[in-house]
Legacy VTK file of the C-alpha trace (Angstrom):
# vtk DataFile Version 3.0
C-alpha trace
ASCII
DATASET POLYDATA
POINTS 388 float
0.000 0.000 0.000
1.265 3.415 -0.913
1.887 5.627 2.092
0.094 8.990 1.962
2.355 11.975 2.373
0.796 14.982 4.053
1.823 18.194 2.349
3.122 20.919 4.648
1.970 24.327 3.499
4.267 27.290 4.119
3.065 30.831 4.790
3.939 31.699 1.166
1.797 28.759 -0.041
-1.126 30.087 1.994
-0.740 33.539 0.427
-0.594 32.108 -3.097
-3.707 29.972 -2.584
-5.673 32.960 -1.267
-4.588 35.121 -4.215
-5.443 32.382 -6.749
-8.944 32.056 -5.287
-9.662 35.776 -5.322
-12.230 37.159 -7.732
-10.253 38.886 -10.498
-12.968 41.526 -10.807
-13.019 42.315 -7.088
-10.377 45.035 -7.393
-9.608 47.086 -4.315
-8.951 50.817 -4.542
-6.794 52.186 -1.732
-5.822 55.782 -0.912
-2.400 56.541 0.502
-2.517 60.025 1.981
-1.077 62.145 4.771
0.280 65.525 5.722
3.381 67.100 4.165
6.563 65.011 4.406
4.801 61.903 5.717
6.719 59.323 3.677
4.101 58.617 0.991
6.599 58.417 -1.866
8.743 55.829 -0.088
5.624 53.943 1.033
4.345 53.724 -2.546
7.626 52.164 -3.678
7.442 49.627 -0.829
3.818 48.789 -1.705
4.654 48.223 -5.381
7.609 45.986 -4.549
5.814 43.954 -1.873
2.518 43.219 -3.618
4.068 42.785 -7.061
6.202 40.100 -5.435
3.033 38.367 -4.244
1.637 38.227 -7.784
-0.515 41.381 -7.905
-0.532 43.888 -10.735
-0.176 47.156 -8.807
-1.545 50.294 -10.444
-0.640 53.656 -8.862
-2.620 56.836 -9.531
-0.258 59.860 -9.439
-0.926 62.865 -7.194
-3.031 65.098 -9.433
-2.431 68.451 -7.629
1.331 67.971 -8.116
0.761 67.299 -11.831
-1.342 70.457 -12.051
1.192 72.580 -10.170
3.961 71.456 -12.506
1.698 72.276 -15.471
1.066 75.872 -14.288
-1.771 75.740 -11.747
-1.340 78.071 -8.751
-3.337 76.801 -5.770
-2.301 79.884 -3.737
-3.767 82.341 -6.230
-5.957 85.257 -5.085
-8.019 84.904 -8.262
-11.116 83.085 -6.985
-12.361 82.158 -10.483
-8.981 80.700 -11.440
-8.828 78.797 -8.146
-12.354 77.411 -8.608
-11.729 76.213 -12.169
-8.377 74.716 -11.194
-9.805 72.781 -8.223
-12.807 71.632 -10.261
-10.475 70.378 -12.989
-8.321 68.661 -10.340
-11.330 66.696 -9.087
-12.489 65.832 -12.609
-9.064 64.535 -13.651
-8.692 62.580 -10.393
-12.014 60.841 -11.035
-11.187 60.192 -14.676
-7.779 58.684 -13.889
-9.233 56.405 -11.225
-12.031 55.222 -13.530
-9.684 54.552 -16.466
-7.209 52.630 -14.323
-10.072 50.586 -12.875
-11.031 49.497 -16.403
-7.410 48.602 -17.107
-7.226 46.606 -13.884
-10.400 44.727 -14.770
-8.816 43.708 -18.062
-5.842 42.086 -16.291
-5.622 38.312 -16.089
-3.863 38.451 -12.705
-5.174 39.932 -9.435
-4.824 43.720 -9.356
-4.912 46.485 -6.793
-5.119 50.260 -7.322
-3.229 52.590 -4.982
-3.998 56.311 -5.233
-1.366 58.867 -4.239
-4.004 60.937 -2.429
-7.690 60.681 -3.294
-10.608 62.916 -4.096
-11.341 63.981 -0.509
-7.796 65.339 -0.090
-8.795 68.141 -2.444
-11.441 69.364 0.031
-8.851 69.960 2.769
-7.443 72.945 0.877
-10.574 75.068 0.498
-13.614 76.395 2.328
-16.484 73.889 2.774
-18.915 75.985 0.705
-16.498 76.067 -2.258
-16.073 72.287 -2.031
-19.853 71.867 -1.961
-20.190 73.990 -5.140
-17.446 72.037 -6.921
-18.835 68.581 -6.069
-22.300 69.630 -7.223
-20.861 71.000 -10.467
-19.066 67.687 -11.089
-22.205 65.711 -10.241
-21.064 64.000 -7.079
-21.018 64.456 -3.287
-18.763 63.920 -0.279
-20.396 60.577 0.757
-20.116 59.265 -2.817
-16.463 60.261 -3.046
-15.531 58.569 0.226
-17.387 55.427 -0.813
-15.202 55.038 -3.937
-12.358 53.572 -1.904
-11.930 50.356 0.054
-9.407 51.872 2.482
-7.720 55.160 3.336
-4.273 55.034 4.939
-3.130 58.340 6.420
0.568 58.708 7.230
1.136 61.356 9.899
3.366 64.239 8.791
6.952 64.307 10.076
6.080 67.852 11.209
4.172 66.286 14.098
6.470 64.214 16.301
9.376 63.640 13.887
10.382 67.242 13.213
14.048 66.335 12.757
13.101 64.456 9.571
10.847 67.184 8.133
12.123 68.558 4.837
10.749 70.310 1.766
13.717 69.480 -0.462
12.196 66.290 -1.865
9.099 67.964 -3.323
9.468 71.130 -5.370
5.684 71.620 -5.305
5.495 71.820 -1.515
4.625 75.289 -0.212
5.261 74.745 3.510
8.659 75.947 4.726
10.797 73.935 7.155
10.802 76.622 9.879
8.524 76.671 12.929
5.762 78.504 11.055
5.968 75.939 8.250
5.758 73.096 10.770
2.570 74.611 12.219
1.023 74.828 8.757
2.020 71.231 8.008
0.433 70.000 11.262
-2.737 71.930 10.476
-2.929 70.432 6.975
-2.342 66.974 8.463
-5.393 67.350 10.714
-7.519 68.798 7.900
-6.818 65.788 5.691
-7.816 63.401 8.500
-11.033 65.365 9.025
-11.762 65.232 5.289
-11.640 61.425 5.344
-13.370 60.973 8.722
-16.444 58.880 8.098
-14.704 56.319 5.913
-15.123 52.877 7.528
-11.507 51.843 6.883
-9.602 55.036 7.692
-6.333 54.114 9.391
-3.984 56.761 10.788
-0.372 55.561 10.882
1.922 57.037 13.531
5.391 58.422 13.197
7.924 56.042 14.701
11.586 56.280 15.510
11.937 53.335 13.117
10.549 54.510 9.749
10.497 50.922 8.471
7.876 50.125 11.103
5.677 52.907 9.736
5.984 51.428 6.249
5.325 47.892 7.512
2.086 49.127 9.070
1.031 50.333 5.597
1.684 46.854 4.182
-0.257 45.197 7.022
-3.288 47.422 6.487
-3.324 46.669 2.761
-3.092 42.953 3.576
-6.260 43.414 5.658
-8.067 44.973 2.694
-6.943 42.200 0.347
-7.883 39.485 2.845
-4.314 38.233 3.253
-2.967 36.857 6.548
-0.922 39.276 8.602
0.900 39.103 11.949
-1.324 39.805 14.954
-0.362 43.200 16.339
-1.160 44.362 19.852
-2.488 47.856 20.408
-1.041 49.829 23.270
-3.956 50.216 25.664
-4.181 52.183 28.925
-6.793 53.041 31.509
-6.643 56.817 31.980
-8.496 59.780 33.431
-9.147 62.972 31.490
-7.851 65.913 33.559
-7.892 68.785 31.066
-9.407 70.204 27.910
-8.748 68.152 24.772
-7.935 70.334 21.736
-8.443 69.399 18.064
-10.247 66.087 18.528
-12.613 64.253 16.203
-15.523 62.937 18.223
-17.744 60.014 17.270
-20.351 57.775 18.887
-19.795 54.031 18.616
-22.255 51.193 19.138
-20.593 47.788 18.960
-22.407 44.443 18.862
-20.753 41.017 18.685
-22.466 38.375 16.599
-22.581 34.610 16.974
-19.490 33.186 15.260
-17.715 29.893 14.663
-14.861 28.909 17.002
-11.648 30.835 16.310
-13.527 33.753 14.782
-14.727 37.082 16.138
-17.536 38.853 14.276
-18.323 42.465 15.146
-21.010 44.853 13.958
-20.185 48.511 14.554
-22.186 51.673 13.965
-20.143 54.865 14.159
-21.632 58.340 13.935
-20.268 61.833 13.303
-22.481 64.926 13.294
-25.656 62.923 12.737
-24.160 60.786 9.939
-23.599 57.064 10.476
-21.434 54.333 8.975
-22.049 50.623 9.630
-19.148 48.167 9.397
-19.172 44.360 9.627
-15.784 42.941 10.733
-14.664 39.322 10.802
-11.391 38.315 12.480
-10.227 34.750 11.989
-6.984 33.274 13.340
-5.093 31.143 10.823
-2.262 30.358 13.251
-1.119 31.337 16.729
0.465 34.523 15.402
-1.485 35.319 12.220
-5.038 36.355 11.446
-7.207 37.389 8.528
-9.337 40.503 9.056
-12.106 41.369 6.602
-14.289 44.449 6.793
-17.248 45.596 4.753
-19.598 48.520 4.970
-23.246 47.522 5.274
-26.500 49.388 4.700
-28.832 50.413 7.508
-31.275 47.671 6.477
-28.592 44.971 6.556
-27.267 46.345 9.851
-30.691 45.938 11.456
-31.011 42.448 10.008
-27.590 41.345 11.261
-28.477 42.490 14.776
-30.725 39.434 14.914
-27.512 37.359 15.072
-26.249 39.105 18.223
-24.335 36.891 20.633
-26.752 36.316 23.567
-23.830 36.058 25.994
-22.484 39.518 25.173
-23.930 42.957 25.756
-23.788 45.797 23.255
-20.967 48.252 23.928
-21.610 52.002 23.789
-18.763 54.499 23.869
-17.723 57.966 22.749
-14.426 58.041 20.871
-12.179 61.095 20.652
-9.407 60.731 18.064
-6.380 63.020 17.947
-2.694 63.295 17.118
-0.205 64.196 19.849
3.491 64.564 19.010
3.207 62.361 15.937
1.295 59.540 17.628
-2.345 58.869 16.811
-4.591 58.187 19.810
-8.154 57.026 20.334
-9.697 57.829 23.701
-12.837 55.796 24.447
-15.261 56.801 27.211
-17.654 53.918 27.878
-21.336 54.185 28.780
-23.964 51.757 30.036
-22.743 48.886 32.265
-19.126 49.968 31.599
-19.769 53.589 32.552
-16.722 55.187 34.172
-14.166 53.235 32.129
-11.900 55.451 29.995
-9.259 53.814 27.794
-6.555 55.313 25.597
-5.233 53.331 22.620
-2.495 53.797 20.057
-1.356 51.391 17.334
1.752 50.633 15.325
4.366 51.108 18.059
7.152 48.737 18.958
7.625 47.388 22.474
10.623 49.645 23.169
8.990 52.878 22.034
7.702 55.330 24.637
4.115 56.537 24.481
3.959 60.328 24.494
1.037 60.828 26.853
-0.744 64.154 26.305
-0.963 66.497 29.315
-4.771 66.359 29.432
-4.860 62.667 30.473
-3.575 60.987 33.621
-2.147 57.483 33.297
-3.740 54.945 35.653
-2.896 51.456 34.382
-1.227 49.749 31.420
-3.599 47.028 30.151
-1.791 46.248 26.882
-2.209 42.551 26.148
-4.594 42.061 29.074
-7.412 40.074 27.502
-9.841 41.190 30.219
-9.833 44.617 28.549
-10.402 43.453 24.979
-13.786 44.805 23.846
-14.808 41.252 22.975
-14.393 40.260 26.636
-15.662 43.530 28.089
-18.924 42.747 26.304
-19.397 39.484 28.244
-22.496 39.589 30.423
-21.669 39.228 34.109
LINES 1 389
388 0 1 2 3 4 5 6 7 8 9 10 11 12 13 14 15 16 17 18 19 20 21 22 23 24 25 26 27 28 29 30 31 32 33 34 35 36 37 38 39 40 41 42 43 44 45 46 47 48 49 50 51 52 53 54 55 56 57 58 59 60 61 62 63 64 65 66 67 68 69 70 71 72 73 74 75 76 77 78 79 80 81 82 83 84 85 86 87 88 89 90 91 92 93 94 95 96 97 98 99 100 101 102 103 104 105 106 107 108 109 110 111 112 113 114 115 116 117 118 119 120 121 122 123 124 125 126 127 128 129 130 131 132 133 134 135 136 137 138 139 140 141 142 143 144 145 146 147 148 149 150 151 152 153 154 155 156 157 158 159 160 161 162 163 164 165 166 167 168 169 170 171 172 173 174 175 176 177 178 179 180 181 182 183 184 185 186 187 188 189 190 191 192 193 194 195 196 197 198 199 200 201 202 203 204 205 206 207 208 209 210 211 212 213 214 215 216 217 218 219 220 221 222 223 224 225 226 227 228 229 230 231 232 233 234 235 236 237 238 239 240 241 242 243 244 245 246 247 248 249 250 251 252 253 254 255 256 257 258 259 260 261 262 263 264 265 266 267 268 269 270 271 272 273 274 275 276 277 278 279 280 281 282 283 284 285 286 287 288 289 290 291 292 293 294 295 296 297 298 299 300 301 302 303 304 305 306 307 308 309 310 311 312 313 314 315 316 317 318 319 320 321 322 323 324 325 326 327 328 329 330 331 332 333 334 335 336 337 338 339 340 341 342 343 344 345 346 347 348 349 350 351 352 353 354 355 356 357 358 359 360 361 362 363 364 365 366 367 368 369 370 371 372 373 374 375 376 377 378 379 380 381 382 383 384 385 386 387
């Protein structure tokens, strides 16, 4: 009798099998954005190299405002008509490029991914809201429609916030911000405006500055792996119990309702509704471990009707979590401060992601550290939701 030999699959084999089984027409469109001098150019090169090596055809949409500036557009002009026509044309060309590259990607015989060097909503960060509203109407679109075009938005924090020693304008002739203190302030302000422009997208990820720039770039690769449904190393968030002791400036506030659904063993299924200024986004997330150190995370935005229907699958052993989240950047690190309500009322937790174990957290002066609960499973939301 012939002895059966069990094939041992490597991590690379797993990746290849997932890619081969992907729907060729299910092409993801990802925005890589950030404040001035955030590392986007280097990140784009790393993305192309990494995912091309995995078998993807990687299309990159160039930064349209830079193309326009080099062609003669002046975004600092005092001529309001010239500014309006230039910004309107910028949006139109951005949309046209994305649509044409999507058709090209759909014609490929191999899996493809589209990475945009900034996206449509970046344009809105450089003008008054009423001008943006006029331009989107003239083009026949809207802010919600523009955000919904993309599967993920990855925002790299500007070196002007927390990594000032690396801030430079020499690598981009189109950059208007100077490298002095006034220029750094402008760069930080633009950084926050871009985040606000994209706030409301269900897969907006803000990527910290780190002493180790490679770690910042690796976080970009991990987030794209999430979007493509590829396994990635499990990464712990830094998590702390804190007390707010002062006024919090420049925060983005949102209300979060989080319900865990019945799931198969080894999986965690979460339904989240997040609201800003009366507008809501519903996201269905599935986390599945494929090994002790790797997991696959898939997210999808769902309609209000599907959200209500999925609530029928709520885990009866877990309560719904309600919390107010305040997101902000402090010295180059992105934080999320969650204040819990309901049965967890009184609990306040501060989180930051993408930091190595030797890196110090730069606690802002308006919070008081109480306890480090990083890695403490009792404080995972999944376990906090357990009914007592």
